[in-house]
N, C-alpha and C positions, 0 to 999 in steps of 0.2 A: 888349478884355479879356474874361475869361469870368465871368460871375455863376452862384452856385450857392445854389439856396434849396432848403429843406428841410422838409420835413412828416412829419405822421402819429405825432409823440411824445404823451404823455399820461401818465395813470394808470391802471393795470391790478391788477386780483388774482394772484396766484400762479397759474401756470397757466392765463393768459391769453394772448393772440395781441394782437401789432401788426403793423402794417406800415408800415417808413418809408421816405420817396420825397426824392430829392433832384435836381431838375431844371438842367441846365447851359442858360446861354443866353449869349449876345453873340456876339464874331469867332470863332466854332470853324469849324477847318480840320476836325480829327479828335478824337476821344477814344480815348486807350488803355486805360489801367487805370484802374478803377473803385473805390476801397474803402471801406469803413465802420468808422470808429476810436470807441471811445468812453471817455471819463474819469470814473470814478467821484470824491465828493467826497476829497480826502488821497492820492489816488493817481496813479500816471502814467498818460498815455494809452497806448491799448492796442489795436492790430489786430485788428479782428472777423473781419473777410472783406474778399477779394479777386476781383474778376473780371477778367480781361486782354480784348482786344478778341477774343481767340478765343473768349470764354465759357466756359473753365477756371477753376476758381473753387476757393478755398482757404477755409480755416477754423480760427479759433481752437479751442483744445483745448475750452477749455470751451463752446462754443458747439455743437460738430459735431453735427449728427442735429436741432438745434433750430432752429436760423435757418439760413435761405436767401436768398443774394446771387442777384439777376438783374440784366439790364439791359433797357431797348429805344431801340435805337440811333436807332429814326426818332423820339423823343422826347426824346432824351438826357436820359436818367433810367436812375436806378440804384435800385432797391429793397433791402430788408433785411424780410425776413418772419419774425417773430419769435414761435415757438412754445416753448408751456411754459415761459412765462416764469418766472423765480425772484429772489426780494429781490438776489439778487447778482447781476442785471444792471441795477440802478440806475444810471445814469448818466447824463451828456451824449453823445450822440451825434452823430459829426460824419462826412460825408460826405468824400472825397479824390478828388479825380481829376486825372488827368495829362491834358492836353488842348494841343493845338495850336493857337495862335492863328492866324488867316486872314490877319491885318495881318503881324503879324511872322515868320511861319511857324517861331516858336521853340515848347517845347515846356516846360512848366510844369505845378508842382501847384498846384492851385486846393484851398482849402477851405471847407466851409460854414459856417454861424452858430452849428450845433448845433441840436440837439433834446432837451429833456429826455424822460427814458424812467424813469417810478418805477414799483414792482412794490412790491406791500404783501403781508405776511406773511397 
């Protein structure tokens, strides 16, 4: 099994910054794409950013130019640097990893437990 542990959420004023981290552990053979999603109260979960195994990145239009996704393959960790935060960025942020288990050699999608980000105006 693969476990994901997230950290870095919190309360910040508008215009501030936060960095989220998500570390994968367990029976990992390889990690492919890594993503961050978010879900605000009463809204559907939305994809925020993606980074592939080749370090290609993609962002939701709402965060382009403000958020940066990166990964450290040696640490099995994905980061989300969030700058110029806005109240509308308030949500629970989830990491999402496509990983191949070293036990089953099967590729599956794994989710983190979520971390709250609150941006005050």
